[in-house]
C-alpha positions in Angstrom: 3.4 -3.2 -19.9 5.1 -0.2 -18.4 3.7 0.8 -15.1 4.6 4.0 -13.3 6.1 3.2 -9.9 4.2 4.1 -6.8 5.9 4.8 -3.4 3.4 5.1 -0.6 4.1 5.8 3.0 2.1 4.2 5.8 2.5 6.3 9.0 0.5 3.8 11.0 -0.3 5.2 14.5 2.2 8.1 14.2 1.7 11.7 13.4 0.1 14.8 14.9 -0.1 18.5 14.0 3.5 18.9 14.9 4.5 16.6 12.0 3.1 18.8 9.3 6.5 20.3 8.5 7.8 16.8 7.8 4.8 16.2 5.4 5.6 19.5 3.7 9.2 18.4 3.2 8.1 15.1 1.7 5.7 16.8 -0.6 8.4 19.3 -1.8 10.8 16.4 -2.5 8.1 14.3 -4.2 7.4 17.2 -6.6 10.9 16.9 -7.9 10.3 13.2 -8.8 7.5 13.4 -11.4 8.5 10.0 -12.8 7.1 8.4 -9.6 3.7 8.6 -7.9 4.1 9.4 -4.2 1.4 9.2 -1.5 1.2 9.3 2.3 -1.4 7.2 4.2 -1.9 9.0 7.5 -3.9 8.7 10.7 -7.4 9.8 10.2 -7.0 12.7 12.5 -4.3 14.2 10.3 -5.8 13.7 6.9 -7.7 17.0 6.6 -4.8 19.1 7.9 -2.3 17.4 5.6 -4.5 17.8 2.5 -4.8 21.5 3.3 -1.0 21.8 3.9 0.1 19.9 0.8 -2.7 20.0 -1.8 -0.5 18.5 -4.5 0.4 15.3 -2.6 -2.1 12.4 -2.5 -3.1 11.7 1.1 -4.8 8.5 2.1 -6.3 6.6 5.0 -5.0 3.4 6.5 -8.3 1.5 6.6 -11.9 1.9 5.7 -15.2 0.2 6.6 -17.1 -1.7 4.0 -20.4 -0.1 5.1 -21.4 3.4 3.9 -22.5 4.4 7.4 -24.2 3.0 10.5 -23.5 1.6 14.0 -19.8 1.0 13.6 -18.2 2.8 16.5 -14.7 4.0 15.9 -14.7 3.1 12.2 -14.4 5.4 9.1 -16.3 5.1 5.8 -15.2 5.8 2.3 -17.4 8.9 2.3 -15.7 10.2 5.4 -12.3 9.7 3.9 -13.3 11.5 0.8 -14.8 14.3 2.8 -11.6 14.8 4.7 -9.8 15.1 1.4 -8.3 11.6 1.1 -7.9 10.1 -2.4 -6.8 6.5 -1.5 -6.8 4.0 1.3 -4.9 0.9 2.5 -7.0 -2.2 3.2 -5.9 -5.6 4.6 -2.7 -4.6 6.2 -1.3 -7.5 8.2 -1.5 -5.6 11.4 -5.2 -5.3 10.9 -5.6 -8.9 9.7 -3.8 -10.1 12.8 -4.7 -7.7 15.6 -8.2 -6.9 14.4 -8.9 -10.4 13.1 -9.9 -9.2 9.6 -10.7 -12.0 7.2 -10.1 -12.1 3.4 -13.8 -11.5 3.0 -13.6 -8.4 5.1 -10.7 -7.1 3.1 -12.5 -7.8 -0.2 -15.6 -6.0 1.0 -13.6 -3.0 2.1 -11.7 -2.8 -1.2 -14.9 -3.1 -3.2 -16.6 -0.4 -1.2 -13.7 2.0 -1.4 -13.3 1.6 -5.2 -17.0 2.1 -5.7 -16.8 5.3 -3.7 -14.0 6.7 -5.9 -11.0 6.0 -3.6 -7.8 4.3 -4.9 -6.9 1.2 -3.0 -3.7 -0.5 -1.9 -4.6 -4.1 -0.8 -2.0 -5.8 1.3 -1.1 -9.5 1.4 1.7 -11.4 3.0 2.9 -14.5 4.9 4.2 -15.3 8.3 7.7 -16.6 9.0 6.2 -20.0 9.8 4.5 -20.2 6.4 7.7 -19.1 4.7 9.8 -21.7 6.5 7.4 -24.4 5.5 8.0 -23.5 1.8 4.3 -22.5 1.4 4.7 -18.8 1.0 3.8 -18.4 -2.7 0.8 -20.7 -2.4 -0.5 -19.1 0.8 -0.2 -15.5 -0.4 -1.7 -16.3 -3.8 -4.7 -17.9 -2.1 -5.0 -14.9 0.2 -4.9 -12.6 -2.8 -7.6 -14.6 -4.6 -9.9 -14.4 -1.6 -9.3 -10.7 -1.0 -9.6 -9.3 -4.5 -12.7 -7.2 -5.4 -14.6 -8.9 -8.2 -13.8 -6.2 -10.7 -11.7 -3.1 -11.3 -12.5 -0.4 -13.8 -9.2 1.4 -13.8 -6.0 -0.6 -13.0 -4.2 2.5 -12.0 -6.6 3.0 -9.1 -5.8 -0.4 -7.6 -2.5 -1.7 -6.2 -1.5 -4.8 -4.4 1.2 -4.6 -1.7 3.2 -7.7 -0.9 4.4 -7.5 2.7 6.0 -10.5 4.3 4.8 -10.2 7.8 8.2 -11.3 9.2 10.0 -8.5 7.4 7.8 -5.6 8.6 9.9 -3.4 10.9 12.5 -6.1 11.5 15.2 -5.1 9.1 14.9 -8.5 7.5 14.2 -8.6 3.8 13.6 -11.6 1.5 16.1 -12.2 -1.2 15.5 -10.6 -4.5 14.8 -14.0 -5.9 12.1 -14.6 -3.3 10.6 -11.2 -4.0 10.6 -11.9 -7.7 9.0 -15.3 -7.3 6.2 -13.8 -5.2 5.6 -10.8 -7.4 5.5 -13.0 -10.5 3.0 -15.3 -8.9 0.8 -12.4 -7.8 0.9 -10.9 -11.4 -0.3 -14.3 -12.7 -3.2 -14.2 -10.2 -4.1 -10.6 -11.1 -4.2 -11.5 -14.8 -6.3 -14.6 -14.1 -8.8 -12.4 -12.2 -8.9 -9.3 -14.4 -7.5 -10.3 -17.8 -5.5 -7.6 -19.5 -6.4 -5.1 -16.8 -4.4 -7.3 -14.4 -1.2 -6.3 -16.2 -1.9 -2.7 -15.3 -2.3 -3.2 -11.5 0.9 -2.2 -9.6 2.4 -4.6 -7.2 4.3 -2.9 -4.4 6.8 -4.5 -2.1 6.7 -3.6 1.6 8.8 -4.8 4.5 11.8 -2.9 5.8 12.3 -0.9 2.6 15.0 1.7 3.1 17.3 3.9 1.0 20.1 1.3 1.2 18.1 -1.6 -0.4 15.4 0.2 -2.4 17.2 0.3 -5.8 18.0 -3.4 -5.6 14.3 -4.2 -4.8 12.9 -1.9 -7.5 15.1 -3.6 -10.1 13.2 -6.9 -9.6 10.6 -7.6 -12.4 7.0 -6.8 -11.4 8.1 -4.7 -8.4 6.2 -1.5 -9.2 7.0 0.5 -6.1 6.9 0.2 -2.4 4.6 0.5 0.7 7.0 2.0 3.2 6.5 2.0 7.0 9.0 3.5 9.4 11.2 5.0 6.7 8.3 7.2 5.5 8.1 9.2 8.7 10.8 11.6 7.7 11.7 13.2 4.4 15.4 12.3 5.1 14.6 8.6 5.0 11.7 8.6 2.6 12.8 10.7 -0.3 15.9 8.6 -1.1 13.5 5.7 -1.7 11.4 7.9 -4.1 14.6 8.8 -5.9 15.6 5.1 -6.2 12.1 4.4 -7.7 12.7 7.0 -10.3 15.8 5.1 -11.4 
């Protein structure tokens, strides 16, 4: 099944009003690559202003709470993201799993709530260096995915999985293409087991020190349907070459 590639930027805790020109530059460049879906997941404080500045570029959040509302100080709901103009959100990023102690069950609940509200979802999974060195990466990440998946998806194009080896995020280290291929193949198998034919339509992104110099090689790996990009997504100069590489 042919899947349109998705390149999404995760700005993490970066970005203020002063960065809107960079967002405009990214949007302008993305408009020239219609063969690729492009999105930016921004800090919540910047979502509304970015949506108004670049109405043609999908803007997302970096996390969402599973509850619709309530006593959850500092959290943001699906309805709040939608109200700000967001059309997607990340859930389960390793930095939240580790620093905020989010469990697979937490991630599953967030993904389910976001999809039900009408947001597209990028669900992250990945292994530590210790797990990789023990030779348990595929088994561990497959198990993590199984426990994090929402029970059902209506539209495969609204749901993506991002494989991000924790040890590669921001380090410049990247698994071999063989390792990436092995993992993405295993994740595809789990998605098909969970969702049947719809699992073939779910995009599996790679994340972890993706940059212009290695993007084309990574995108050539079977079942790599795009990328979730961290630091390189902060500027058009670094991000747009990755989008071009995805377009082939």
